[in-house]
C-alpha positions as CSV (number, residue, x, y, z in Angstrom):
1,M,96.7,-37.5,-55.4
2,N,98.1,-34.3,-56.9
3,G,101.8,-35.0,-56.7
4,L,104.1,-35.8,-59.7
5,T,104.4,-39.3,-58.5
6,A,100.6,-39.9,-58.5
7,K,100.3,-38.2,-61.9
8,L,103.1,-40.4,-63.3
9,L,101.4,-43.5,-62.0
10,D,98.1,-42.4,-63.5
11,V,99.8,-42.1,-66.9
12,A,102.1,-45.0,-66.8
13,V,99.7,-47.5,-65.2
14,Y,96.1,-46.4,-65.9
15,G,96.7,-44.8,-69.3
16,A,95.6,-41.3,-68.2
17,E,96.3,-38.4,-70.6
18,P,99.2,-36.3,-69.4
19,D,98.4,-32.7,-68.6
20,D,100.4,-29.5,-69.4
21,D,103.2,-30.7,-67.1
22,L,104.5,-33.3,-69.6
23,A,108.1,-31.9,-69.4
24,L,108.0,-32.2,-65.6
25,L,106.5,-35.7,-65.9
26,L,109.4,-36.8,-68.2
27,I,112.0,-35.4,-65.7
28,H,110.2,-37.2,-62.9
29,A,110.2,-40.4,-64.9
30,R,113.9,-40.1,-65.5
31,K,114.6,-39.7,-61.8
32,N,112.4,-42.7,-61.1
33,K,114.2,-44.9,-63.7
34,I,111.1,-45.4,-65.9
35,L,111.7,-42.9,-68.6
36,L,111.8,-45.4,-71.5
37,H,108.6,-46.9,-70.3
38,L,106.8,-43.6,-70.3
39,L,108.1,-42.6,-73.7
40,R,106.9,-45.8,-75.1
41,V,103.5,-45.6,-73.4
42,L,102.9,-42.1,-74.7
43,N,104.6,-42.9,-78.0
44,I,106.7,-39.8,-77.8
45,Q,109.2,-39.3,-80.6
46,G,112.2,-37.0,-80.8
47,S,115.7,-36.7,-79.4
48,I,114.9,-37.9,-75.9
49,R,113.2,-41.1,-77.2
50,E,116.1,-41.6,-79.7
51,R,118.7,-41.4,-76.9
52,Q,116.8,-43.8,-74.7
53,E,116.3,-46.3,-77.5
54,S,119.9,-46.0,-78.5
55,A,121.0,-46.6,-74.9
56,I,118.8,-49.8,-74.5
57,S,120.0,-51.1,-77.9
58,K,123.6,-50.9,-76.6
59,V,122.6,-52.7,-73.4
60,I,121.0,-55.4,-75.5
61,Q,124.2,-55.8,-77.5
62,V,126.2,-56.3,-74.3
63,I,123.6,-58.8,-73.0
64,Q,123.7,-60.8,-76.2
65,A,127.5,-60.9,-76.2
66,L,127.6,-62.0,-72.5
67,S,124.8,-64.6,-72.8
68,K,126.7,-66.2,-75.7
69,L,130.0,-66.1,-73.9
70,L,128.8,-67.5,-70.6
71,K,126.3,-70.1,-71.8
72,D,128.2,-72.9,-70.0
73,Y,128.6,-71.1,-66.7
74,N,126.4,-70.9,-63.6
75,Y,125.3,-67.3,-63.6
76,A,122.2,-65.0,-63.7
77,F,121.6,-61.4,-64.8
78,F,119.8,-59.5,-62.1
79,K,118.3,-55.9,-61.9
80,L,117.9,-56.3,-65.7
81,I,114.5,-57.7,-66.4
82,K,111.7,-55.7,-64.8
83,P,107.9,-55.4,-65.2
84,L,108.4,-52.3,-67.3
85,S,111.0,-51.0,-69.8
86,Y,114.0,-49.1,-68.5
87,V,117.7,-48.5,-69.3
88,P,119.9,-50.0,-66.6
89,A,123.0,-47.9,-65.8
90,D,125.1,-51.0,-65.9
91,V,124.9,-54.8,-66.4
92,D,124.8,-56.8,-63.1
93,L,125.8,-60.5,-63.1
94,L,125.6,-62.9,-60.2
95,V,128.0,-65.8,-60.7
96,D,129.0,-69.0,-58.9
97,A,131.8,-68.3,-56.6
98,K,133.8,-71.2,-57.9
99,Q,133.6,-69.9,-61.4
100,A,134.0,-66.1,-60.7
101,G,137.7,-66.1,-61.8
102,R,137.0,-67.8,-65.1
103,V,134.0,-65.7,-65.8
104,A,136.0,-62.5,-65.2
105,H,138.7,-63.8,-67.6
106,E,136.1,-64.5,-70.2
107,I,134.7,-61.0,-70.0
108,R,138.1,-59.4,-70.2
109,G,138.5,-61.3,-73.4
110,L,135.7,-59.1,-74.8
111,G,137.9,-56.1,-74.2
112,Y,136.8,-55.2,-70.8
113,R,139.3,-54.1,-68.1
114,V,139.0,-54.3,-64.3
115,A,138.1,-50.9,-63.0
116,V,137.3,-51.8,-59.3
117,K,138.0,-54.9,-57.3
118,D,136.0,-55.5,-54.1
119,P,135.9,-58.7,-52.0
120,Y,132.6,-59.8,-53.6
121,C,132.3,-57.7,-56.7
122,L,134.4,-57.0,-59.7
123,T,133.6,-53.9,-61.9
124,L,134.7,-54.2,-65.5
125,T,134.5,-51.4,-68.1
126,K,134.8,-51.0,-71.8
127,G,134.1,-47.5,-73.0
128,N,130.8,-46.5,-71.5
129,S,129.8,-50.1,-70.9
130,I,130.0,-51.3,-67.2
131,V,129.6,-54.9,-66.1
132,D,129.4,-55.6,-62.3
133,L,130.3,-59.2,-61.5
134,Y,129.0,-60.3,-58.1
135,V,129.5,-63.3,-55.9
136,H,127.3,-61.6,-53.3
137,P,125.4,-58.3,-53.7
138,C,127.2,-56.0,-51.2
139,I,127.9,-52.5,-50.2
140,G,131.6,-51.6,-49.5
141,G,132.5,-55.3,-49.1
142,V,129.6,-55.9,-46.7
143,I,127.2,-58.6,-48.0
144,F,123.5,-57.6,-47.7
145,I,122.1,-60.7,-49.5
146,N,123.5,-64.2,-50.0
147,G,124.3,-64.3,-53.7
148,Q,125.0,-68.0,-53.9
149,R,121.7,-69.0,-52.4
150,L,120.0,-66.3,-54.6
151,L,121.6,-68.0,-57.6
152,E,119.5,-71.1,-56.9
153,H,116.4,-69.1,-57.9
154,S,117.4,-68.5,-61.5
155,C,115.7,-69.4,-64.7
156,T,116.1,-69.2,-68.5
157,T,113.9,-66.4,-69.9
158,E,113.8,-63.8,-72.7
159,F,115.1,-60.3,-72.8
160,N,114.3,-58.3,-76.0
161,G,114.4,-61.5,-78.1
162,I,117.5,-62.9,-76.4
163,E,117.5,-66.1,-74.3
164,V,119.1,-65.3,-71.0
165,K,119.7,-66.6,-67.6
166,S,118.0,-64.4,-65.0
167,L,116.6,-64.6,-61.5
168,E,113.0,-65.7,-61.1
169,S,110.6,-62.7,-60.9
170,Y,109.8,-63.4,-57.2
171,A,113.5,-63.2,-56.5
172,E,113.9,-60.0,-58.4
173,A,111.3,-58.4,-56.2
174,L,113.4,-59.3,-53.2
175,V,116.6,-58.0,-54.9
176,A,114.8,-54.7,-55.8
177,S,113.7,-54.1,-52.2
178,S,117.0,-55.2,-50.6
179,H,119.1,-53.1,-53.1
180,A,117.0,-50.0,-52.6
181,V,116.8,-50.3,-48.8
182,Y,120.2,-51.7,-47.8
183,K,122.4,-50.3,-50.5
184,E,121.0,-47.3,-52.4
185,R,118.9,-45.8,-49.6
186,I,116.7,-44.5,-52.5
187,Y,113.4,-45.9,-53.4
188,T,112.1,-45.2,-57.0
189,L,109.1,-46.1,-59.0
190,N,111.2,-48.7,-60.8
191,D,111.5,-50.4,-57.4
192,Y,107.8,-49.8,-56.7
193,F,106.7,-51.6,-59.9
194,T,109.0,-54.6,-59.4
195,V,107.9,-55.1,-55.7
196,E,104.3,-54.4,-56.5
197,R,103.9,-56.8,-59.4
198,W,106.3,-59.5,-58.6
199,T,106.2,-60.0,-54.8
200,S,104.6,-63.4,-53.9
201,K,104.6,-65.9,-51.2
202,K,107.8,-67.2,-52.6
203,T,109.3,-63.8,-52.2
204,L,108.3,-63.7,-48.5
205,K,109.7,-67.2,-48.0
206,L,113.0,-66.2,-49.7
207,A,113.2,-63.0,-47.7
208,Q,113.0,-65.1,-44.5
209,E,115.6,-67.5,-45.7
210,L,118.0,-64.8,-46.7
211,K,117.4,-62.5,-43.6
212,C,116.0,-59.7,-45.8
213,E,112.5,-59.5,-44.2
214,E,113.0,-55.9,-43.1
215,A,113.9,-54.7,-46.5
216,L,110.9,-56.4,-48.1
217,K,108.6,-55.1,-45.3
218,T,109.9,-51.6,-45.7
219,A,109.4,-51.7,-49.5
220,I,105.9,-53.1,-49.1
221,N,105.1,-50.3,-46.7
222,L,106.5,-47.6,-49.1
223,N,104.4,-49.1,-51.9
224,R,101.3,-48.7,-49.8
225,K,102.0,-45.1,-49.2
226,I,102.8,-44.5,-52.9
227,R,99.5,-46.1,-53.9
228,L,97.7,-43.8,-51.4
229,G,99.4,-40.7,-52.9
230,A,101.1,-40.1,-49.6
231,L,104.7,-40.4,-50.7
232,E,106.7,-38.7,-53.5
233,T,109.5,-40.6,-55.2
234,P,112.4,-40.9,-55.5
235,Y,112.2,-41.3,-51.7
236,K,115.3,-40.9,-49.6
237,I,115.3,-43.2,-46.5
238,P,116.2,-40.9,-43.6
239,A,119.8,-41.6,-42.4
240,P,118.8,-42.6,-38.8
241,I,116.3,-45.2,-40.1
242,W,118.7,-46.5,-42.7
243,L,121.5,-47.0,-40.1
244,A,119.1,-48.7,-37.7
245,I,118.0,-51.1,-40.5
246,L,121.6,-51.9,-41.3
247,T,122.4,-52.4,-37.7
248,R,119.6,-54.9,-37.3
249,K,120.8,-56.6,-40.5
250,L,124.2,-57.1,-38.9
251,Q,122.6,-58.5,-35.8
252,T,120.4,-61.0,-37.6
253,D,122.4,-62.1,-40.7
254,S,125.5,-64.1,-40.0
255,L,126.8,-63.6,-43.5
256,T,126.5,-59.9,-43.3
257,R,128.1,-60.0,-39.8
258,A,131.0,-62.1,-41.0
259,S,131.7,-59.9,-43.9
260,S,131.5,-56.7,-41.8
261,T,135.1,-57.3,-40.7
262,S,136.0,-55.4,-43.9
263,I,134.2,-52.3,-42.7
264,L,137.4,-50.7,-41.5
265,K,139.0,-51.1,-45.0
266,T,135.7,-49.7,-46.3
267,L,135.8,-46.7,-44.1
268,T,139.5,-46.0,-45.0
269,S,138.9,-46.4,-48.8
270,K,138.5,-43.1,-50.4
271,R,136.3,-44.4,-53.1
272,I,134.0,-46.4,-50.8
273,G,134.2,-43.7,-48.1
274,K,132.8,-41.2,-50.6
275,L,130.1,-43.7,-51.6
276,L,128.9,-44.1,-48.0
277,T,129.2,-40.4,-47.3
278,S,127.0,-39.6,-50.4
279,K,124.4,-42.1,-49.2
280,L,124.2,-40.3,-45.8
281,T,124.1,-36.8,-47.1
282,R,122.7,-36.8,-50.7
283,E,119.4,-35.4,-51.7
284,T,117.1,-37.3,-53.9
285,Y,117.8,-36.8,-57.6
């Protein structure tokens, strides 16, 4: 176990002392979306820590405002609360389909504007703050997990001292694996920790119900390789394997299949077309 991923795990999980490659370790932590966690574990001070703490403080302010605004709605934050500290790039909300329009109106009242409108997702922005409002998690208008059934697995919990509505931890494990495998095509240590610590029998059952078994199985297999030191992260799923997984998803999930009629619009959309092209051709960070 001599790779950077193994070293990062040793420090972040087992409390090992970092060696002379601390700078490389910090870069690797950033790529793996666990930089804030590592900085806190090692109690590193300085500009990097200040920027990360400032960024999470801004996220907390957004979460606090949204939680207060939407307290009477049926919604849940997701990809927000993880087993370790990190700074999400945006705030993701899963909302009841019947309330989506009203929720969007409420958020716009905070000064946000609609930046992107997809069939099942609305992206709202205000300065550097981004809120993605989902009815179903999707890629280019194609649903990869049933958001309305996922919403049934929500709870009230705490995020940095704020009472919020979020998904149950076992559901977050399924979201992490599905998002990484179906949508991002990139598997990070952030995903590893979420799947490793929060996967349970309830996750397996939910994966069967929502036709996401292959994504969860893939994530569990990647976790095993990471534990053995046989895989460096971020790991890019090879394009042929990714396309084969998506094809089987279309064959087995009726909701994915039904929403795939929008694929022609997706392919002709410059924005989404670039997104899909980047997933097929990009290198890991």
